[in-house]
Each structure stands twice: as structure tokens, then as C-alpha cells.
Biopython code that builds the backbone (N, CA, C, O; Angstrom):
import numpy as np
from Bio.PDB.StructureBuilder import StructureBuilder

atoms = [
    (1, "MET", "N", (-1.555, -25.635, 1.434)),
    (1, "MET", "CA", (-2.381, -24.554, 0.958)),
    (1, "MET", "C", (-1.732, -23.242, 1.303)),
    (1, "MET", "O", (-1.264, -23.031, 2.422)),
    (2, "ILE", "N", (-1.712, -22.358, 0.320)),
    (2, "ILE", "CA", (-1.145, -21.026, 0.537)),
    (2, "ILE", "C", (-1.937, -20.189, 1.513)),
    (2, "ILE", "O", (-1.367, -19.346, 2.205)),
    (3, "SER", "N", (-3.247, -20.403, 1.585)),
    (3, "SER", "CA", (-4.052, -19.623, 2.536)),
    (3, "SER", "C", (-3.637, -19.892, 3.977)),
    (3, "SER", "O", (-3.842, -19.041, 4.841)),
    (4, "PHE", "N", (-3.063, -21.048, 4.250)),
    (4, "PHE", "CA", (-2.610, -21.370, 5.590)),
    (4, "PHE", "C", (-1.570, -20.369, 6.088)),
    (4, "PHE", "O", (-1.562, -20.029, 7.271)),
    (5, "PHE", "N", (-0.716, -19.906, 5.227)),
    (5, "PHE", "CA", (0.386, -19.014, 5.601)),
    (5, "PHE", "C", (-0.125, -17.616, 5.999)),
    (5, "PHE", "O", (0.575, -16.898, 6.713)),
    (6, "ILE", "N", (-1.292, -17.227, 5.567)),
    (6, "ILE", "CA", (-1.829, -15.934, 5.970)),
    (6, "ILE", "C", (-3.058, -16.072, 6.836)),
    (6, "ILE", "O", (-3.815, -15.117, 7.009)),
    (7, "ASP", "N", (-3.261, -17.279, 7.389)),
    (7, "ASP", "CA", (-4.300, -17.555, 8.396)),
    (7, "ASP", "C", (-5.722, -17.216, 7.891)),
    (7, "ASP", "O", (-6.511, -16.580, 8.591)),
    (8, "LEU", "N", (-6.011, -17.645, 6.696)),
    (8, "LEU", "CA", (-7.348, -17.457, 6.133)),
    (8, "LEU", "C", (-7.871, -18.822, 5.660)),
    (8, "LEU", "O", (-7.105, -19.681, 5.220)),
    (9, "ASP", "N", (-9.209, -18.998, 5.764)),
    (9, "ASP", "CA", (-9.735, -20.247, 5.170)),
    (9, "ASP", "C", (-9.823, -20.036, 3.652)),
    (9, "ASP", "O", (-9.580, -18.944, 3.139)),
    (10, "GLY", "N", (-10.176, -21.113, 2.963)),
    (10, "GLY", "CA", (-10.181, -21.069, 1.489)),
    (10, "GLY", "C", (-11.039, -19.981, 0.900)),
    (10, "GLY", "O", (-10.599, -19.274, -0.005)),
    (11, "GLN", "N", (-12.266, -19.826, 1.394)),
    (11, "GLN", "CA", (-13.155, -18.802, 0.878)),
    (11, "GLN", "C", (-12.630, -17.404, 1.193)),
    (11, "GLN", "O", (-12.693, -16.523, 0.334)),
    (12, "GLU", "N", (-12.119, -17.180, 2.391)),
    (12, "GLU", "CA", (-11.592, -15.875, 2.760)),
    (12, "GLU", "C", (-10.385, -15.533, 1.854)),
    (12, "GLU", "O", (-10.247, -14.398, 1.398)),
    (13, "TYR", "N", (-9.545, -16.500, 1.612)),
    (13, "TYR", "CA", (-8.392, -16.280, 0.747)),
    (13, "TYR", "C", (-8.837, -15.974, -0.683)),
    (13, "TYR", "O", (-8.307, -15.064, -1.321)),
    (14, "GLN", "N", (-9.806, -16.732, -1.178)),
    (14, "GLN", "CA", (-10.308, -16.489, -2.534)),
    (14, "GLN", "C", (-10.907, -15.077, -2.643)),
    (14, "GLN", "O", (-10.643, -14.354, -3.603)),
    (15, "ASP", "N", (-11.707, -14.706, -1.656)),
    (15, "ASP", "CA", (-12.323, -13.378, -1.666)),
    (15, "ASP", "C", (-11.256, -12.256, -1.670)),
    (15, "ASP", "O", (-11.384, -11.269, -2.394)),
    (16, "LEU", "N", (-10.204, -12.430, -0.846)),
    (16, "LEU", "CA", (-9.157, -11.430, -0.788)),
    (16, "LEU", "C", (-8.395, -11.374, -2.085)),
    (16, "LEU", "O", (-8.122, -10.288, -2.595)),
    (17, "LEU", "N", (-8.044, -12.520, -2.632)),
    (17, "LEU", "CA", (-7.323, -12.602, -3.892)),
    (17, "LEU", "C", (-8.077, -11.935, -5.013)),
    (17, "LEU", "O", (-7.493, -11.176, -5.787)),
    (18, "LEU", "N", (-9.366, -12.202, -5.117)),
    (18, "LEU", "CA", (-10.175, -11.626, -6.161)),
    (18, "LEU", "C", (-10.347, -10.090, -5.962)),
    (18, "LEU", "O", (-10.322, -9.326, -6.926)),
    (19, "SER", "N", (-10.516, -9.679, -4.728)),
    (19, "SER", "CA", (-10.660, -8.250, -4.437)),
    (19, "SER", "C", (-9.407, -7.483, -4.821)),
    (19, "SER", "O", (-9.488, -6.467, -5.512)),
    (20, "VAL", "N", (-8.286, -7.945, -4.392)),
    (20, "VAL", "CA", (-7.033, -7.235, -4.673)),
    (20, "VAL", "C", (-6.712, -7.242, -6.180)),
    (20, "VAL", "O", (-6.344, -6.213, -6.747)),
    (21, "THR", "N", (-6.854, -8.387, -6.802)),
    (21, "THR", "CA", (-6.518, -8.442, -8.230)),
    (21, "THR", "C", (-7.577, -7.762, -9.073)),
    (21, "THR", "O", (-7.257, -7.286, -10.162)),
    (22, "SER", "N", (-8.820, -7.692, -8.629)),
    (22, "SER", "CA", (-9.852, -6.953, -9.369)),
    (22, "SER", "C", (-9.521, -5.460, -9.389)),
    (22, "SER", "O", (-9.728, -4.781, -10.394)),
    (23, "ASP", "N", (-9.008, -4.964, -8.268)),
    (23, "ASP", "CA", (-8.600, -3.563, -8.229)),
    (23, "ASP", "C", (-7.450, -3.266, -9.206)),
    (23, "ASP", "O", (-7.484, -2.277, -9.939)),
    (24, "VAL", "N", (-6.451, -4.123, -9.199)),
    (24, "VAL", "CA", (-5.350, -3.930, -10.158)),
    (24, "VAL", "C", (-5.864, -4.022, -11.575)),
    (24, "VAL", "O", (-5.517, -3.190, -12.413)),
    (25, "ARG", "N", (-6.693, -5.026, -11.863)),
    (25, "ARG", "CA", (-7.205, -5.204, -13.228)),
    (25, "ARG", "C", (-8.046, -4.017, -13.662)),
    (25, "ARG", "O", (-7.989, -3.636, -14.831)),
    (26, "SER", "N", (-8.827, -3.413, -12.766)),
    (26, "SER", "CA", (-9.697, -2.284, -13.157)),
    (26, "SER", "C", (-8.833, -1.063, -13.495)),
    (26, "SER", "O", (-9.248, -0.227, -14.298)),
    (27, "ARG", "N", (-7.666, -0.948, -12.910)),
    (27, "ARG", "CA", (-6.756, 0.157, -13.194)),
    (27, "ARG", "C", (-5.885, -0.080, -14.419)),
    (27, "ARG", "O", (-5.423, 0.874, -15.044)),
    (28, "HIS", "N", (-5.660, -1.332, -14.765)),
    (28, "HIS", "CA", (-4.753, -1.682, -15.879)),
    (28, "HIS", "C", (-5.279, -2.831, -16.706)),
    (28, "HIS", "O", (-4.598, -3.847, -16.842)),
    (29, "PRO", "N", (-6.462, -2.704, -17.261)),
    (29, "PRO", "CA", (-7.092, -3.856, -17.961)),
    (29, "PRO", "C", (-6.297, -4.301, -19.202)),
    (29, "PRO", "O", (-6.382, -5.461, -19.608)),
    (30, "GLU", "N", (-5.557, -3.416, -19.779)),
    (30, "GLU", "CA", (-4.782, -3.782, -20.974)),
    (30, "GLU", "C", (-3.457, -4.475, -20.613)),
    (30, "GLU", "O", (-2.797, -5.058, -21.473)),
    (31, "ARG", "N", (-3.084, -4.401, -19.333)),
    (31, "ARG", "CA", (-1.808, -4.987, -18.895)),
    (31, "ARG", "C", (-1.879, -6.056, -17.845)),
    (31, "ARG", "O", (-0.852, -6.611, -17.455)),
    (32, "PHE", "N", (-3.093, -6.364, -17.368)),
    (32, "PHE", "CA", (-3.205, -7.312, -16.281)),
    (32, "PHE", "C", (-4.392, -8.253, -16.532)),
    (32, "PHE", "O", (-5.534, -7.800, -16.608)),
    (33, "GLN", "N", (-4.134, -9.524, -16.657)),
    (33, "GLN", "CA", (-5.141, -10.550, -16.816)),
    (33, "GLN", "C", (-4.859, -11.634, -15.783)),
    (33, "GLN", "O", (-3.714, -11.815, -15.367)),
    (34, "ARG", "N", (-5.901, -12.358, -15.368)),
    (34, "ARG", "CA", (-5.732, -13.401, -14.387)),
    (34, "ARG", "C", (-6.100, -14.750, -14.978)),
    (34, "ARG", "O", (-6.969, -14.829, -15.846)),
    (35, "TYR", "N", (-5.461, -15.796, -14.529)),
    (35, "TYR", "CA", (-5.849, -17.167, -14.869)),
    (35, "TYR", "C", (-5.927, -17.889, -13.528)),
    (35, "TYR", "O", (-4.920, -18.363, -13.002)),
    (36, "PHE", "N", (-7.143, -17.963, -12.987)),
    (36, "PHE", "CA", (-7.370, -18.529, -11.660)),
    (36, "PHE", "C", (-8.249, -19.773, -11.722)),
    (36, "PHE", "O", (-9.471, -19.657, -11.810)),
    (37, "PRO", "N", (-7.654, -20.951, -11.678)),
    (37, "PRO", "CA", (-8.459, -22.169, -11.541)),
    (37, "PRO", "C", (-8.814, -22.393, -10.069)),
    (37, "PRO", "O", (-8.122, -21.927, -9.165)),
    (38, "LEU", "N", (-9.900, -23.112, -9.862)),
    (38, "LEU", "CA", (-10.238, -23.497, -8.468)),
    (38, "LEU", "C", (-9.237, -24.538, -7.995)),
    (38, "LEU", "O", (-8.693, -25.295, -8.800)),
    (39, "GLY", "N", (-8.998, -24.576, -6.716)),
    (39, "GLY", "CA", (-8.094, -25.553, -6.140)),
    (39, "GLY", "C", (-7.211, -24.949, -5.104)),
    (39, "GLY", "O", (-7.299, -23.754, -4.820)),
    (40, "ASP", "N", (-6.349, -25.766, -4.527)),
    (40, "ASP", "CA", (-5.457, -25.296, -3.508)),
    (40, "ASP", "C", (-4.001, -25.505, -3.807)),
    (40, "ASP", "O", (-3.180, -25.471, -2.891)),
    (41, "THR", "N", (-3.650, -25.720, -5.049)),
    (41, "THR", "CA", (-2.243, -25.864, -5.438)),
    (41, "THR", "C", (-1.654, -24.486, -5.575)),
    (41, "THR", "O", (-2.355, -23.532, -5.913)),
    (42, "HIS", "N", (-0.360, -24.375, -5.311)),
    (42, "HIS", "CA", (0.311, -23.089, -5.344)),
    (42, "HIS", "C", (0.698, -22.696, -6.789)),
    (42, "HIS", "O", (0.526, -21.538, -7.169)),
    (43, "THR", "N", (1.206, -23.621, -7.578)),
    (43, "THR", "CA", (1.584, -23.327, -8.921)),
    (43, "THR", "C", (1.477, -24.574, -9.810)),
    (43, "THR", "O", (1.617, -25.707, -9.348)),
    (44, "VAL", "N", (1.233, -24.333, -11.050)),
    (44, "VAL", "CA", (1.120, -25.428, -11.995)),
    (44, "VAL", "C", (2.278, -25.392, -13.018)),
    (44, "VAL", "O", (2.460, -26.352, -13.767)),
    (45, "LEU", "N", (3.041, -24.323, -13.055)),
    (45, "LEU", "CA", (4.035, -24.160, -14.090)),
    (45, "LEU", "C", (5.039, -25.317, -14.227)),
    (45, "LEU", "O", (5.366, -25.686, -15.355)),
    (46, "PRO", "N", (5.548, -25.910, -13.118)),
    (46, "PRO", "CA", (6.524, -26.969, -13.319)),
    (46, "PRO", "C", (5.880, -28.387, -13.434)),
    (46, "PRO", "O", (6.589, -29.394, -13.438)),
    (47, "SER", "N", (4.589, -28.440, -13.522)),
    (47, "SER", "CA", (3.913, -29.741, -13.573)),
    (47, "SER", "C", (3.348, -30.056, -14.950)),
    (47, "SER", "O", (3.172, -29.150, -15.764)),
    (48, "PRO", "N", (3.065, -31.309, -15.220)),
    (48, "PRO", "CA", (2.462, -31.677, -16.502)),
    (48, "PRO", "C", (1.097, -30.987, -16.757)),
    (48, "PRO", "O", (0.684, -30.812, -17.904)),
    (49, "GLU", "N", (0.442, -30.619, -15.707)),
    (49, "GLU", "CA", (-0.904, -29.976, -15.866)),
    (49, "GLU", "C", (-0.797, -28.618, -16.579)),
    (49, "GLU", "O", (-1.795, -28.109, -17.090)),
    (50, "PHE", "N", (0.390, -28.042, -16.613)),
    (50, "PHE", "CA", (0.562, -26.785, -17.336)),
    (50, "PHE", "C", (0.098, -26.936, -18.799)),
    (50, "PHE", "O", (-0.418, -25.991, -19.396)),
    (51, "TYR", "N", (0.288, -28.120, -19.352)),
    (51, "TYR", "CA", (-0.048, -28.392, -20.735)),
    (51, "TYR", "C", (-1.501, -28.778, -20.973)),
    (51, "TYR", "O", (-1.995, -28.713, -22.098)),
    (52, "THR", "N", (-2.179, -29.179, -19.903)),
    (52, "THR", "CA", (-3.549, -29.710, -20.057)),
    (52, "THR", "C", (-4.609, -28.929, -19.276)),
    (52, "THR", "O", (-5.801, -29.095, -19.535)),
    (53, "GLN", "N", (-4.210, -28.098, -18.345)),
    (53, "GLN", "CA", (-5.216, -27.393, -17.520)),
    (53, "GLN", "C", (-6.047, -26.437, -18.359)),
    (53, "GLN", "O", (-5.546, -25.687, -19.196)),
    (54, "THR", "N", (-7.371, -26.508, -18.083)),
    (54, "THR", "CA", (-8.325, -25.642, -18.791)),
    (54, "THR", "C", (-9.293, -25.052, -17.789)),
    (54, "THR", "O", (-9.798, -25.734, -16.897)),
    (55, "VAL", "N", (-9.539, -23.753, -17.963)),
    (55, "VAL", "CA", (-10.529, -23.035, -17.146)),
    (55, "VAL", "C", (-11.506, -22.361, -18.089)),
    (55, "VAL", "O", (-11.124, -21.558, -18.941)),
    (56, "ASN", "N", (-12.764, -22.700, -17.919)),
    (56, "ASN", "CA", (-13.800, -22.099, -18.788)),
    (56, "ASN", "C", (-13.466, -22.183, -20.259)),
    (56, "ASN", "O", (-13.677, -21.227, -21.005)),
    (57, "GLY", "N", (-12.945, -23.328, -20.681)),
    (57, "GLY", "CA", (-12.584, -23.537, -22.052)),
    (57, "GLY", "C", (-11.275, -22.900, -22.537)),
    (57, "GLY", "O", (-10.929, -22.983, -23.716)),
    (58, "VAL", "N", (-10.573, -22.277, -21.624)),
    (58, "VAL", "CA", (-9.280, -21.634, -21.971)),
    (58, "VAL", "C", (-8.149, -22.512, -21.444)),
    (58, "VAL", "O", (-8.029, -22.722, -20.237)),
    (59, "ASN", "N", (-7.346, -23.006, -22.327)),
    (59, "ASN", "CA", (-6.198, -23.843, -21.959)),
    (59, "ASN", "C", (-5.037, -22.947, -21.454)),
    (59, "ASN", "O", (-4.729, -21.918, -22.054)),
    (60, "LEU", "N", (-4.411, -23.365, -20.347)),
    (60, "LEU", "CA", (-3.342, -22.528, -19.751)),
    (60, "LEU", "C", (-2.194, -22.295, -20.714)),
    (60, "LEU", "O", (-1.681, -21.180, -20.808)),
    (61, "LEU", "N", (-1.781, -23.339, -21.434)),
    (61, "LEU", "CA", (-0.678, -23.199, -22.362)),
    (61, "LEU", "C", (-1.040, -22.163, -23.462)),
    (61, "LEU", "O", (-0.234, -21.295, -23.798)),
    (62, "ASP", "N", (-2.245, -22.276, -23.999)),
    (62, "ASP", "CA", (-2.677, -21.314, -25.006)),
    (62, "ASP", "C", (-2.751, -19.896, -24.452)),
    (62, "ASP", "O", (-2.365, -18.934, -25.116)),
    (63, "TRP", "N", (-3.256, -19.784, -23.220)),
    (63, "TRP", "CA", (-3.359, -18.468, -22.543)),
    (63, "TRP", "C", (-1.954, -17.843, -22.377)),
    (63, "TRP", "O", (-1.746, -16.657, -22.629)),
    (64, "THR", "N", (-0.999, -18.695, -21.941)),
    (64, "THR", "CA", (0.344, -18.202, -21.754)),
    (64, "THR", "C", (0.980, -17.791, -23.075)),
    (64, "THR", "O", (1.647, -16.758, -23.137)),
    (65, "ASN", "N", (0.794, -18.553, -24.101)),
    (65, "ASN", "CA", (1.328, -18.202, -25.410)),
    (65, "ASN", "C", (0.706, -16.900, -25.921)),
    (65, "ASN", "O", (1.396, -16.078, -26.524)),
    (66, "ALA", "N", (-0.589, -16.712, -25.681)),
    (66, "ALA", "CA", (-1.265, -15.462, -26.090)),
    (66, "ALA", "C", (-0.692, -14.277, -25.326)),
    (66, "ALA", "O", (-0.534, -13.197, -25.895)),
    (67, "PHE", "N", (-0.380, -14.459, -24.057)),
    (67, "PHE", "CA", (0.255, -13.428, -23.251)),
    (67, "PHE", "C", (1.640, -13.070, -23.878)),
    (67, "PHE", "O", (1.939, -11.897, -24.100)),
    (68, "LEU", "N", (2.445, -14.073, -24.147)),
    (68, "LEU", "CA", (3.787, -13.833, -24.679)),
    (68, "LEU", "C", (3.743, -13.145, -26.060)),
    (68, "LEU", "O", (4.618, -12.345, -26.392)),
    (69, "ALA", "N", (2.727, -13.467, -26.839)),
    (69, "ALA", "CA", (2.612, -12.905, -28.189)),
    (69, "ALA", "C", (1.743, -11.643, -28.219)),
    (69, "ALA", "O", (1.571, -11.029, -29.272)),
    (70, "ASN", "N", (1.200, -11.262, -27.066)),
    (70, "ASN", "CA", (0.263, -10.121, -26.967)),
    (70, "ASN", "C", (-0.891, -10.262, -27.947)),
    (70, "ASN", "O", (-1.201, -9.359, -28.724)),
    (71, "GLU", "N", (-1.514, -11.435, -27.876)),
    (71, "GLU", "CA", (-2.649, -11.751, -28.775)),
    (71, "GLU", "C", (-3.951, -11.729, -27.993)),
    (71, "GLU", "O", (-3.957, -11.658, -26.764)),
    (72, "ALA", "N", (-5.063, -11.792, -28.736)),
    (72, "ALA", "CA", (-6.393, -11.678, -28.173)),
    (72, "ALA", "C", (-6.758, -12.784, -27.205)),
    (72, "ALA", "O", (-7.663, -12.585, -26.394)),
    (73, "GLY", "N", (-6.115, -13.928, -27.240)),
    (73, "GLY", "CA", (-6.432, -15.032, -26.332)),
    (73, "GLY", "C", (-5.997, -14.802, -24.885)),
    (73, "GLY", "O", (-6.320, -15.601, -24.007)),
    (74, "TRP", "N", (-5.267, -13.719, -24.634)),
    (74, "TRP", "CA", (-4.818, -13.387, -23.270)),
    (74, "TRP", "C", (-5.965, -12.619, -22.621)),
    (74, "TRP", "O", (-6.051, -11.396, -22.732)),
    (75, "VAL", "N", (-6.828, -13.345, -21.952)),
    (75, "VAL", "CA", (-8.047, -12.745, -21.363)),
    (75, "VAL", "C", (-8.140, -13.136, -19.909)),
    (75, "VAL", "O", (-7.557, -14.130, -19.477)),
    (76, "ASP", "N", (-8.875, -12.347, -19.164)),
    (76, "ASP", "CA", (-9.128, -12.612, -17.744)),
    (76, "ASP", "C", (-9.903, -13.910, -17.637)),
    (76, "ASP", "O", (-10.998, -14.018, -18.189)),
    (77, "THR", "N", (-9.352, -14.912, -16.931)),
    (77, "THR", "CA", (-9.961, -16.256, -16.877)),
    (77, "THR", "C", (-10.019, -16.709, -15.432)),
    (77, "THR", "O", (-9.000, -17.006, -14.808)),
    (78, "ILE", "N", (-11.228, -16.754, -14.920)),
    (78, "ILE", "CA", (-11.430, -17.114, -13.507)),
    (78, "ILE", "C", (-12.478, -18.212, -13.424)),
    (78, "ILE", "O", (-13.555, -18.109, -14.010)),
    (79, "GLU", "N", (-12.137, -19.284, -12.672)),
    (79, "GLU", "CA", (-13.068, -20.376, -12.491)),
    (79, "GLU", "C", (-13.877, -20.149, -11.205)),
    (79, "GLU", "O", (-14.731, -20.966, -10.861)),
]
sb = StructureBuilder()
sb.init_structure("model")
sb.init_model(0)
sb.init_chain("A")
sb.init_seg("    ")
for serial, (resi, resn, name, xyz) in enumerate(atoms, 1):
    if name == "N":
        sb.init_residue(resn, " ", resi, " ")
    sb.init_atom(name, np.array(xyz, "f"), 0.0, 1.0, " ", f" {name:<3s}", serial, name[0])
structure = sb.get_structure()
């Protein structure tokens, strides 16, 4: 778990992550979106789940493609 490295429990880490990224997003909503699934894995990019993971009906692969194409599907997505 990544929270282990900064000596926070899961909820403390989640609260910190959401607080910091909410601040960035409020200042740059057109340039900063989040895709935060629940869980304790560090990254999904090199795994098969990159192609199947869905948060609130938004598939990660589709979200990433929307980011790359600067399309409407690139939205703030938090589970």
C-alpha cells in the first residue's frame, strides 16, 4: 500500500489525496481530471485491468483515450 510509505492509514491517505487533488482541480478544471478507483493498488497501467477497470460506469481505457483526444469523456471520476 502506498499509504504505508507516508505513515497514514487508508482513510487518512484517501482524505489527503482528495484534498490536494481537489485544490489542483478547482484551479485548473479544464486541465486536470482524476480517475480514482477504490483500492490499495499503486497503478493499473501495466496490468490487464487497464482494459477492463470501470469506475461509476466510466471505463479506464475509454477515459484515457478521451484524455489523449481531448474529448468530452475525459471527466473527473472518483469512486
